[in-house]
GUMI-759780 format. One record per atom (N, C-alpha, C, O): x negated, y negated, z negated; residue in three letters. Coordinates in steps of 0.02 Angstrom, whole numbers, padded with zeros to 5 digits, always signed. Each point is the difference from the previous one (the first is absolute). Layout:
// GUMI-759780
XYZALA
...
// end
This chain:
// GUMI-759780
-00865+01060+00077TYR
+00063-00037-00003TYR
+00020-00029+00067TYR
+00031-00053+00002TYR
-00048+00086+00051GLY
+00022-00022+00066GLY
-00042-00055+00030GLY
+00017-00025+00054GLY
-00071+00006-00087GLY
-00041-00055+00026GLY
-00065+00025+00029GLY
-00018+00058-00008GLY
-00018-00103+00043PHE
-00065+00019+00027PHE
-00052-00052-00016PHE
-00050+00015-00033PHE
+00061-00077+00055ASP
-00051-00051-00011ASP
+00032-00069-00009ASP
-00017-00047+00035ASP
+00064+00043-00083GLY
+00030-00065-00013GLY
+00060-00014+00044GLY
+00032+00045+00026GLY
-00017-00109-00018PHE
+00058-00021+00039PHE
-00009+00016+00074PHE
-00056+00003+00026PHE
+00112+00007+00008ASP
+00001+00009+00072ASP
-00006-00069+00032ASP
+00046-00040-00004ASP
-00103+00026+00035ILE
-00013-00067+00026ILE
+00042-00015+00062ILE
+00003-00057+00023ILE
+00031+00108+00005THR
+00043-00012+00057THR
+00070-00022-00021THR
+00041-00017+00043THR
-00027+00017-00108GLU
+00066-00019-00025GLU
+00000-00073-00021GLU
-00044-00021-00038GLU
+00093-00016+00061LYS
+00007-00070-00022LYS
+00016-00002-00074LYS
-00024-00044-00036LYS
+00065+00091+00012GLU
+00016+00006-00070GLU
-00013+00073-00021GLU
+00041+00044+00014GLU
-00097-00031-00048PRO
-00018+00069-00016PRO
+00050+00035-00046PRO
+00002+00062-00002PRO
+00039-00100-00033PHE
+00050+00030-00045PHE
+00070+00001+00033PHE
+00050-00001-00036PHE
-00047+00002+00102ASN
+00065+00000+00033ASN
+00039+00063-00017ASN
-00028+00052-00017ASN
+00095-00058+00021ALA
+00044+00054-00022ALA
+00005+00056+00050ALA
+00005+00059-00019ALA
-00007-00075+00083SER
+00016+00051+00051SER
-00058+00048+00013SER
+00013+00057+00020SER
-00075-00078-00031ARG
-00057+00045+00014ARG
-00041+00013-00063ARG
-00009+00058-00019ARG
-00017-00110-00013ALA
-00041+00011-00059ALA
+00039+00033-00057ALA
-00025+00046-00033ALA
+00087-00069+00023MET
+00042+00028-00053MET
+00045+00057+00026MET
+00035+00031-00039MET
-00037-00018+00105GLN
+00036+00055+00029GLN
+00074+00002-00021GLN
+00027+00052-00018GLN
+00004-00112+00020HIS
+00069-00007-00023HIS
+00006+00025-00071HIS
-00039-00021-00043HIS
+00085+00066+00028GLU
+00010+00024-00069GLU
-00033+00067-00013GLU
+00009+00029-00054GLU
-00048-00004+00102THR
-00033+00065-00010THR
-00069-00007-00032THR
-00031+00050-00017THR
+00007-00111+00009ALA
-00067-00011-00027ALA
-00003+00019-00074ALA
+00046-00014-00038ALA
-00100+00046+00020THR
-00015+00015-00071THR
-00073-00018-00012THR
-00037-00015+00047THR
+00016+00018-00110GLU
-00070-00015-00014GLU
-00046+00055+00024GLU
-00061-00008-00002GLU
+00089+00064+00025LEU
-00041+00054+00026LEU
-00009-00001+00075LEU
-00046+00031+00026LEU
+00090-00066+00010ASN
-00006-00001+00073ASN
-00009-00069+00030ASN
-00007-00006+00061ASN
+00006-00046-00102SER
-00008-00068+00026SER
-00048-00040-00044SER
+00013-00012-00058SER
-00069-00007+00088ALA
-00049-00039-00038ALA
+00029-00067-00021ALA
-00016-00025-00054ALA
+00058-00005+00096MET
+00028-00065-00016MET
+00051+00006-00057MET
+00003-00043-00045MET
+00037+00095+00047PHE
+00047+00012-00055PHE
-00039+00009-00066PHE
+00018-00028-00051PHE
-00071+00068+00054TYR
-00040+00012-00059TYR
-00031-00064-00027TYR
-00002-00012-00060TYR
-00023-00031+00106SER
-00031-00062-00020SER
+00049-00046-00035SER
-00015-00029-00052SER
+00076+00022+00081ALA
+00050-00043-00030ALA
+00023+00027-00068ALA
+00008-00038-00047ALA
+00002+00104+00043LYS
+00022+00030-00063LYS
-00054-00008-00053LYS
+00015-00011-00059LYS
-00078+00017+00079LYS
-00055-00008-00048LYS
-00001-00071-00027LYS
-00013-00010-00060LYS
+00026-00039+00103ALA
+00002-00070-00023ALA
+00055-00010-00051ALA
-00009-00035-00050ALA
+00068+00064+00063VAL
+00055-00005-00048VAL
-00017+00035-00065VAL
+00015-00025-00054VAL
-00047+00083+00059ASP
-00020+00037-00060ASP
-00048-00041-00044ASP
+00004+00002-00061ASP
-00047-00041+00093MET
-00047-00042-00038MET
+00037-00053-00040MET
-00024-00022-00052MET
+00082+00001+00078PHE
+00040-00051-00034PHE
+00039+00028-00059PHE
+00027-00038-00040PHE
-00024+00104+00035SER
+00045+00031-00050SER
-00023-00012-00072SER
+00041+00003-00046SER
-00105-00016+00036ASP
-00026-00011-00068ASP
-00005-00075-00014ASP
-00044-00033+00028ASP
+00087+00006-00072PRO
-00001-00072-00013PRO
-00065-00024-00034PRO
-00015-00059+00002PRO
-00022+00105-00032GLU
-00063-00019-00030GLU
-00056-00005+00052GLU
-00052-00031-00013GLU
+00063+00062+00071PHE
-00051-00001+00053PHE
+00013-00057+00050PHE
-00046-00034+00021PHE
+00110+00024-00003VAL
+00018-00053+00047VAL
+00055-00042-00032VAL
+00055+00025-00014VAL
-00069-00088+00003GLU
+00050-00046-00027GLU
+00039-00032+00056GLU
-00030-00023+00049GLU
+00095+00023-00054GLY
+00041-00030+00053GLY
+00073+00008-00016GLY
+00019+00042-00042GLY
+00023-00081+00074ASN
+00071+00007-00011ASN
+00041+00008+00063ASN
+00061+00004-00003ASN
-00094-00002+00062VAL
+00034+00013+00063VAL
-00043+00048+00040VAL
-00061-00008+00006VAL
+00093+00059+00023LEU
-00034+00049+00043LEU
+00036+00001+00067LEU
+00061+00009+00003LEU
-00098-00018+00051THR
+00030+00002+00066THR
-00051+00023+00051THR
-00060-00009-00008THR
+00085+00040+00062ALA
-00042+00022+00056ALA
+00036-00021+00063ALA
+00035+00041+00031ALA
-00042-00103-00010PRO
+00040-00027+00056PRO
-00005+00042+00063PRO
-00055+00017+00023PRO
+00113-00001+00005GLY
+00003+00036+00062GLY
+00002+00075-00006GLY
+00018+00034+00048GLY
-00035-00007-00106ILE
+00003+00073-00010ILE
+00071+00018-00020ILE
+00025-00021-00052ILE
+00009+00060+00094VAL
+00070+00017-00012VAL
+00010+00074-00011VAL
+00057+00023-00006VAL
-00111+00016+00003ASN
+00006+00071-00015ASN
+00036+00009-00066ASN
-00022-00026-00052ASN
+00077+00062+00052GLU
+00043+00004-00059GLU
-00034+00037-00058GLU
+00014-00015-00058GLU
-00057+00062+00074GLY
-00037+00034-00053GLY
-00045-00049-00038GLY
-00006+00003-00061GLY
-00027-00047+00099LEU
-00045-00048-00031LEU
+00038-00055-00038LEU
-00019-00019-00055LEU
+00073-00006+00085THR
+00036-00054-00034THR
+00035+00026-00063THR
+00006-00036-00049THR
+00017+00098+00050THR
+00028+00030-00061THR
-00054+00008-00053THR
+00012-00010-00059THR
-00072+00029+00081HIS
-00056+00007-00046HIS
-00017-00068-00032HIS
-00019-00003-00058HIS
+00024-00050+00097MET
-00012-00067-00026MET
+00050-00017-00055MET
-00018-00027-00052MET
+00082+00042+00066LEU
+00052-00013-00050LEU
-00013+00039-00064LEU
+00005-00027-00055LEU
-00020+00092+00063ASN
-00011+00042-00059ASN
-00061-00023-00040ASN
+00000+00003-00061ASN
-00051-00027+00097THR
-00060-00024-00034THR
+00015-00062-00042THR
-00022-00004-00057THR
+00060-00043+00085CYS
+00017-00061-00037CYS
+00046+00016-00059CYS
-00006-00029-00054CYS
+00051+00075+00065GLU
+00045+00020-00055GLU
-00040+00034-00055GLU
+00015-00008-00059GLU
-00065+00048+00078GLY
-00042+00033-00050GLY
-00040-00050-00040GLY
-00009+00009-00061GLY
-00016-00061+00094ARG
-00036-00053-00037ARG
+00046-00039-00045ARG
-00017-00016-00057ARG
+00076+00000+00083GLY
+00049-00039-00038GLY
-00014-00074-00002GLY
+00034-00036-00037GLY
-00082+00011+00076ASP
-00016-00072-00002ASP
-00012-00029+00069ASP
-00030-00054+00006ASP
+00053+00088+00047ALA
-00013-00024+00068ALA
+00060+00014+00045ALA
+00041+00043-00014ALA
-00037-00081+00067LEU
+00054+00005+00049LEU
-00028+00021+00067LEU
-00049-00029+00024LEU
+00079+00079+00007ALA
-00020+00023+00067ALA
+00042-00035+00053ALA
+00061+00004-00002ALA
-00093-00039+00048LEU
+00034-00030+00057LEU
-00011+00046+00059LEU
-00055+00004+00027LEU
+00108+00031-00006ILE
-00007+00048+00055ILE
+00036-00025+00061ILE
+00052-00033-00004ILE
-00079+00050+00062ASP
+00031-00019+00063ASP
+00046+00056+00023ASP
-00018+00059-00004ASP
+00079-00076+00028PRO
+00047+00052+00022PRO
-00018+00027+00069PRO
-00033-00034+00040PRO
+00054+00095-00027LYS
-00012+00031+00065LYS
+00058-00015+00047LYS
+00059+00000-00020LYS
-00075-00013+00083GLY
+00052-00009+00050GLY
+00011-00073+00018GLY
-00024-00045-00033GLY
+00063+00036+00086GLY
+00020-00068+00020GLY
-00046-00031+00051GLY
+00022-00026+00051GLY
-00088+00029-00065TYR
-00048-00034+00043TYR
-00063+00042+00005TYR
-00025+00027-00049TYR
+00000-00021+00110GLU
-00061+00038+00012GLU
-00056-00048+00019GLU
+00002-00029+00054GLU
-00051+00018-00098PRO
-00054-00047+00016PRO
-00042+00025+00059PRO
+00003+00058+00018PRO
-00041-00103+00010PHE
-00041+00015+00060PHE
-00046+00060-00013PHE
-00011+00040+00046PHE
-00016-00035-00106SER
-00048+00054-00015SER
+00031+00069+00002SER
-00036+00049+00003SER
+00102-00045-00004GLU
+00034+00065+00002GLU
+00018+00020+00072GLU
+00024+00055+00011GLU
-00036-00100+00037GLY
+00026+00011+00067GLY
-00030+00058+00038GLY
+00036+00032+00038GLY
-00101-00017-00047GLY
-00031+00052+00039GLY
+00006-00014+00074GLY
-00019-00053+00024GLY
+00047+00102+00012SER
+00009-00008+00072SER
+00053-00052+00016SER
+00005-00024+00057SER
+00035+00006-00107ASN
+00052-00050+00010ASN
-00022-00070-00022ASN
+00042-00044-00009ASN
-00107+00035-00001GLY
-00024-00063-00027GLY
+00014-00060+00044GLY
-00004-00057-00023GLY
+00022+00069+00086ALA
+00014-00055+00045ALA
+00070-00029-00010ALA
+00016-00052+00029ALA
+00024+00084-00070ARG
+00068-00026-00011ARG
-00003-00068-00035ARG
-00046-00014-00038ARG
+00095-00028+00053THR
+00002-00066-00031THR
+00020+00005-00073THR
+00024+00052-00023THR
-00034-00107-00013GLU
+00021-00001-00071GLU
+00074+00014-00006GLU
+00022+00038-00043GLU
+00017-00069+00086GLN
+00073+00009-00004GLN
+00020+00073+00012GLN
+00046+00025-00032GLN
-00081+00008+00077GLU
+00015+00070+00015GLU
-00018+00047-00057GLU
+00025+00056-00004GLU
-00068-00079-00040ARG
-00020+00043-00056ARG
+00045-00010-00062ARG
-00012+00031-00052ARG
+00064-00072+00058ILE
+00050-00007-00053ILE
+00059+00046+00017ILE
+00028-00005+00054ILE
-00011+00048-00101SER
+00058+00044+00011SER
+00064-00041+00004SER
+00008-00049-00037SER
+00037+00069+00081ALA
+00064-00035+00006ALA
+00040+00007-00064ALA
+00044-00041-00015ALA
-00058+00093-00023THR
+00036+00013-00063THR
-00048-00008-00059THR
+00003+00038-00049THR
-00047-00088+00054HIS
-00055-00004-00048HIS
+00022-00005-00073HIS
-00029+00033-00043HIS
+00081-00072+00028VAL
+00021-00006-00070VAL
+00029+00066-00025VAL
-00016+00022-00055VAL
+00058+00009+00095ASN
+00028+00065-00019ASN
-00054+00052-00009ASN
+00004+00042-00045ASN
-00055-00043+00088ASP
-00055+00048-00006ASP
-00035-00008-00067ASP
-00012+00049-00035ASP
-00005-00111+00017VAL
-00035-00012-00062VAL
+00044+00018-00060VAL
-00023+00031-00048VAL
+00086-00052+00050VAL
+00046+00015-00056VAL
+00008+00075-00009VAL
-00002+00025-00056VAL
+00013+00011+00112ASN
+00010+00072-00005ASN
-00063+00036-00026ASN
+00005+00047-00039ASN
-00064-00069+00063ASN
-00062+00031-00023ASN
-00010-00010-00075ASN
-00019+00047-00035ASN
+00032-00107+00010MET
-00009-00013-00071MET
+00054+00034-00042MET
-00014+00027-00053MET
+00076-00028+00077THR
+00055+00031-00037THR
-00011+00075-00007THR
+00014+00029-00052THR
-00038+00003+00105SER
-00010+00073-00002SER
-00053+00020-00051SER
-00002+00058-00022SER
-00042-00104+00004ARG
-00053+00016-00048ARG
+00026-00001-00072ARG
-00032+00029-00045ARG
+00089-00061+00034ALA
+00031-00001-00066ALA
-00049-00022-00055ALA
-00003+00030-00053ALA
-00034-00083+00066LEU
-00048-00026-00048LEU
+00036-00038-00055LEU
+00050-00034+00013LEU
-00075+00039-00074ASN
+00030-00035-00057ASN
-00055-00018-00049ASN
-00017+00039-00044ASN
-00010-00098+00053SER
-00056-00021-00043SER
-00004-00075-00004SER
+00006-00035+00051SER
-00017+00009-00110SER
-00010-00071-00007SER
-00074-00019+00010SER
-00019-00058-00011SER
-00021+00106+00032TYR
-00071-00012+00011TYR
-00018-00004+00074TYR
-00057+00007+00019TYR
+00109-00020+00022GLY
-00013-00007+00072GLY
+00049-00050+00031GLY
+00053-00012-00027GLY
-00073-00016+00084ALA
+00043-00046+00037ALA
-00015+00006+00074ALA
-00057+00015+00020ALA
+00108-00028+00021VAL
-00005+00006+00073VAL
+00027-00063+00033VAL
+00048-00029-00024VAL
-00081+00008+00078TYR
+00020-00060+00037TYR
+00004+00017+00075TYR
-00031+00048+00023TYR
+00069-00088+00014TYR
+00008+00010+00073TYR
+00025-00066+00030TYR
+00040-00034-00033TYR
-00061+00014+00093PRO
-00042+00034+00049PRO
-00072-00025-00002PRO
-00021-00033-00047PRO
-00018+00051+00100TRP
-00068-00025+00009TRP
+00002-00075+00011TRP
+00051-00028+00020TRP
-00108-00004-00033VAL
-00005-00073+00009VAL
-00059-00017+00045VAL
-00049+00038+00004VAL
+00054-00095+00029ARG
-00057-00024+00040ARG
-00038-00051-00041ARG
+00029-00048-00026ARG
-00094+00058+00019ILE
-00041-00044-00039ILE
-00055-00030+00045ILE
-00015+00027+00053ILE
-00014-00081-00076SER
-00054-00033+00037SER
-00065+00009-00036SER
-00005-00010-00061SER
-00046+00028+00098ASP
-00068+00004-00026ASP
-00026-00071-00007ASP
-00009-00035+00050ASP
-00003+00014-00111THR
-00021-00070-00012THR
-00070-00015+00025THR
-00020-00058+00005THR
-00018+00111+00011ILE
-00069-00010+00025ILE
-00001-00004+00077ILE
-00029-00046+00028ILE
+00061+00095+00004THR
-00001+00002+00074THR
+00060-00033+00032THR
-00001-00017+00059THR
+00055+00007-00098GLY
+00061-00028+00028GLY
+00043+00051+00036GLY
+00054-00017+00024GLY
-00076+00079-00021ALA
+00038+00052+00035ALA
+00060+00022-00042ALA
-00001-00006-00062ALA
+00052+00031+00095SER
+00060+00026-00034SER
+00000+00076+00003SER
-00024+00029+00048SER
+00051+00002-00100LEU
+00006+00072+00000LEU
+00060+00019-00043LEU
+00022-00037-00043LEU
+00005+00097+00057TRP
+00056+00026-00038TRP
-00027+00038-00060TRP
-00045+00041+00007TRP
+00074-00054-00065ALA
-00023+00032-00062ALA
+00058+00035-00034ALA
+00058-00022+00007ALA
-00071+00076-00042PRO
+00053+00035-00037PRO
+00032-00045-00052PRO
-00032-00047-00024PRO
+00095+00060+00007PRO
+00034-00043-00049PRO
-00032-00002-00068PRO
+00007-00050-00036PRO
-00044+00102+00017SER
-00031+00000-00066SER
-00053-00056-00006SER
-00014-00023-00055SER
-00014+00002+00111VAL
-00050-00053-00001VAL
+00031-00065-00025VAL
-00027-00035-00042VAL
+00086+00019+00069ALA
+00035-00061-00022ALA
+00024+00008-00072ALA
+00000-00049-00038ALA
+00020+00109+00019ALA
+00027+00011-00067ALA
-00052-00010-00054ALA
+00012-00034-00049ALA
-00072+00064+00058PHE
-00049-00008-00054PHE
-00030-00070+00001PHE
-00025-00024-00051PHE
+00027-00010+00109GLY
-00021-00070+00001GLY
+00047-00043-00040GLY
-00021-00044-00037GLY
+00087+00057+00044ALA
+00049-00038-00038ALA
-00005+00015-00074ALA
+00011-00045-00041ALA
-00026+00106+00023MET
-00008+00017-00072MET
-00060-00036-00030MET
+00002-00023-00057MET
-00056+00019+00095SER
-00059-00036-00023SER
+00016-00074-00009SER
-00019-00031-00049SER
+00054+00003+00099PHE
+00021-00071-00003PHE
+00045-00011-00061PHE
-00007-00050-00035PHE
+00052+00096+00023ASN
+00046-00006-00056ASN
-00037-00001-00067ASN
+00017-00038-00045ASN
-00068+00081+00039ASP
-00039+00003-00062ASP
-00039-00064-00013ASP
-00016-00016-00057ASP
+00000-00020+00111LYS
-00038-00062-00008LYS
+00043-00059-00021LYS
-00025-00051-00024LYS
+00091+00059+00033GLN
+00046-00054-00019GLN
+00017+00006-00074GLN
-00016+00049-00033GLN
+00050-00101+00008ALA
+00024+00003-00069ALA
+00058+00050-00003ALA
+00032+00015+00050ALA
-00018+00010-00111ALA
+00056+00045-00012ALA
-00003+00061+00046ALA
+00044+00007+00043ALA
-00094+00037-00050PRO
-00008+00056+00047PRO
+00055+00053-00006PRO
-00001+00048+00038PRO
+00047-00055-00086TRP
+00053+00050-00005TRP
+00054-00010+00053TRP
+00044+00042+00007TRP
-00047-00097+00030PHE
+00047-00009+00056PHE
-00019+00048+00057PHE
-00058+00017+00009PHE
+00109+00005+00028ALA
-00012+00047+00054ALA
-00039-00031+00058ALA
+00011-00058+00016ALA
-00056+00096+00015PRO
-00036-00025+00059PRO
+00045+00004+00062PRO
-00015+00038+00047PRO
+00068-00075-00048ALA
+00049+00001+00055ALA
+00036-00067+00001ALA
-00006-00040-00047ALA
+00042+00027+00101GLY
+00035-00064+00007GLY
-00047-00052+00027GLY
-00060+00012+00008GLY
+00087-00070+00008PHE
-00039-00051+00035PHE
-00054-00033-00043PHE
-00049-00025+00026PHE
+00058+00025-00092ASN
-00051-00030-00043ASN
-00059+00046-00011ASN
-00058-00022+00003ASN
+00071+00086-00017ARG
-00054+00047-00016ARG
-00016+00048+00057ARG
-00053+00031+00002ARG
+00100-00024+00046GLY
-00011+00047+00055GLY
+00005-00032+00068GLY
+00011+00035+00050GLY
-00019-00101-00046GLY
+00003-00035+00065GLY
-00064+00011+00040GLY
-00049-00035-00011GLY
+00049+00083+00056LEU
-00061+00018+00036LEU
-00021-00055+00048LEU
-00060-00010+00010LEU
+00108-00024+00020SER
-00018-00056+00045SER
-00033-00057-00038SER
-00040-00038+00028SER
+00056+00033-00092ALA
-00028-00053-00042ALA
-00066+00020-00032ALA
-00029-00038-00039ALA
+00004+00098+00055GLY
-00066+00021-00024GLY
+00000+00047-00059GLY
-00052+00011-00030GLY
+00110+00018+00013ALA
+00003+00043-00060ALA
-00040+00064+00008ALA
-00017+00032-00049ALA
+00002-00012+00111ALA
-00038+00062+00011ALA
-00076-00012-00007ALA
-00039+00047-00001ALA
+00019-00111-00003GLY
-00071-00015-00003GLY
-00033-00003+00068GLY
-00056-00024+00006GLY
+00091+00046+00045ILE
-00023-00003+00069ILE
+00058-00026+00042ILE
+00058+00008-00019ILE
-00072-00039+00076PRO
+00055-00026+00041PRO
+00043+00057+00029PRO
-00025+00043+00036PRO
+00089-00043-00051VAL
+00048+00047+00028VAL
+00043-00039+00049VAL
+00035-00047-00019VAL
-00037+00067+00083THR
+00031-00041+00052THR
+00062+00032+00031THR
+00038-00034+00034THR
-00027+00099-00046ASN
+00058+00032+00030ASN
+00013+00067-00032ASN
-00042+00025-00038ASN
+00099+00004+00052VAL
+00017+00068-00021VAL
+00008+00042+00062VAL
+00020-00024+00052VAL
-00035+00089-00059ARG
+00004+00044+00058ARG
+00072+00009+00023ARG
+00013+00008+00059ARG
+00034-00008-00107SER
+00071+00007+00016SER
+00039-00051-00041SER
-00006-00001-00061SER
+00045-00039+00095LYS
+00043-00048-00035LYS
+00063+00037-00023LYS
+00037+00027+00040LYS
-00026-00027-00105LEU
+00054+00040-00030LEU
+00065-00040-00003LEU
+00000-00059-00017LEU
+00054+00092+00033THR
+00066-00030-00010THR
+00020+00006-00073THR
-00032+00036-00039THR
+00084-00071+00020SER
+00025+00005-00069SER
+00019+00071-00017SER
-00014+00023-00055SER
+00046+00011+00101LYS
+00020+00070-00012LYS
-00061+00045-00008LYS
+00000+00045-00042LYS
-00051-00056+00083GLU
-00061+00040-00006GLU
-00036-00013-00066GLU
-00026+00047-00030GLU
+00024-00109+00008ARG
-00030-00015-00065ARG
+00037+00036-00056ARG
-00031+00026-00046ARG
+00097-00025+00050ASP
+00040+00034-00051ASP
-00014+00076+00000ASP
-00004+00031-00053ASP
-00002-00003+00113SER
-00014+00072+00005SER
-00067+00017-00031SER
-00006+00050-00036SER
-00044-00090+00050LEU
-00066+00011-00030LEU
+00002-00007-00076LEU
-00027+00041-00036LEU
+00060-00094+00013TYR
+00001-00013-00072TYR
+00038+00054-00038TYR
-00018+00018-00056TYR
+00071+00009+00087ASP
+00037+00055-00031ASP
-00043+00062-00008ASP
+00012+00042-00044ASP
-00063-00035+00087ALA
-00046+00057-00004ALA
-00063-00017-00040ALA
-00049+00036+00003ALA
+00051-00091-00041ASN
-00057-00023-00041ASN
-00061-00019+00041ASN
-00057+00008-00022ASN
+00070-00033+00082ILE
-00053-00026+00043ILE
+00008-00076+00004ILE
+00053-00024+00019ILE
-00104-00012-00038ASN
+00004-00073-00002ASN
-00010-00029+00070ASN
-00053+00009+00030ASN
+00103-00044-00003PRO
-00007-00028+00068PRO
-00047-00061+00000PRO
-00003-00038-00047PRO
-00033+00032+00102ILE
-00038-00062+00015ILE
+00039-00034+00055ILE
+00000+00023+00057ILE
+00032-00078-00073ALA
+00048-00031+00045ALA
-00029-00063+00031ALA
-00046-00031-00026ALA
+00074+00014+00084SER
-00020-00061+00036SER
+00061-00042+00012SER
+00049+00024+00029SER
-00052-00087-00050PHE
+00056-00046+00009PHE
-00024-00059+00043PHE
-00055-00025-00010PHE
+00096+00004+00058PRO
-00022-00054+00046PRO
-00023-00063-00035PRO
-00048-00032+00021PRO
+00083+00013-00075SER
-00016-00064-00033SER
-00049+00008-00057SER
-00044-00042-00010SER
+00051+00097-00028GLU
-00039+00008-00062GLU
-00065+00038+00009GLU
-00046-00007-00040GLU
+00040+00047+00094GLY
-00061+00038+00010GLY
+00005+00072-00022GLY
+00055+00027-00006GLY
-00112+00004-00006ILE
-00004+00071-00017ILE
-00006+00008-00075ILE
-00038-00035-00033ILE
+00076+00082+00005VAL
+00005+00006-00072VAL
+00010+00073-00020VAL
+00033+00038+00035VAL
-00062-00019-00091ILE
+00015+00065-00031ILE
+00069-00006-00032ILE
+00010-00040-00046ILE
+00036+00080+00069PHE
+00070-00009-00017PHE
+00025+00055-00047PHE
+00059+00018+00002PHE
-00103+00008-00044GLY
+00020+00052-00046GLY
-00049+00008-00057GLY
-00058-00020+00005GLY
+00082+00048-00060GLN
-00042+00007-00060GLN
+00011+00066-00034GLN
-00001+00004-00062GLN
+00013+00049+00101LYS
+00014+00066-00029LYS
-00063+00044-00002LYS
-00043-00004+00043LYS
+00040+00045-00095THR
-00046+00057+00000THR
+00038+00059+00030THR
+00056-00008+00025THR
-00086+00067-00028LEU
+00032+00060+00025LEU
+00041+00036-00054LEU
+00021+00057+00009LEU
-00009-00091-00065GLN
+00042+00030-00051GLN
+00072-00002+00022GLN
+00024-00052+00025GLN
+00012+00107-00033VAL
+00068+00005+00024VAL
+00047-00044-00043VAL
+00042-00036+00027VAL
-00050+00040-00093THR
+00042-00039-00045THR
-00026-00071-00004THR
-00058-00010-00017THR
+00099-00041+00032PRO
-00023-00069-00006PRO
-00022-00017-00071PRO
+00030+00023-00049PRO
-00082-00062+00043SER
-00025-00019-00065SER
-00027-00072+00002SER
-00005-00030+00053SER
-00011+00004-00112ALA
-00025-00068-00004ALA
-00069-00007+00031ALA
-00023-00055+00013ALA
-00011+00111+00000LEU
-00066-00002+00031LEU
+00003-00012+00075LEU
-00051-00003+00033LEU
// end
């Protein structure tokens, strides 16, 4: 399955998209990392074997794998897939020879349009999946270091926080249930990779992508409560 002896120790992120996942050409027959991730999702497919209600693989944006995650949750009928969108921002682990570029240089000038177009072209329609954007900066509570994390990390943290509160049928969004600056992610969220304008938030939401917004006075908040279902519903 394309592997030899486990993870590539020279890779900062062994599951990176540009080399380990070989962009969109990776299959379970030519990429050990693709096979490993798909195998993990397959293990989740049997609700009698793995109990859970959220499935996510932060940072993995390979469309074959994220579609497989959606199909797996829909097949179970009792779980939600939180998938990260492709495009907009290239994390340090994807840099390769360009790893010396600054964080700002790794943000596409058309980042919102890139993400919207990538998701729209997939024509996904499922109430068993949800997408968020952009990446967030979080603080390691042990070392104090900061790092950029995929949006799904903040999303499933907010869902866990929401379940711990009373009345869990409320959406994990807004300043009460989705206020990331106020601790709704379970970890300190200190910034967003891209500050979205009102127009950009509307563009994302129209494409069923939940924006993570930053406001000068109120802080950082999950500003959407949509699944990937095309027809709006009470869910």
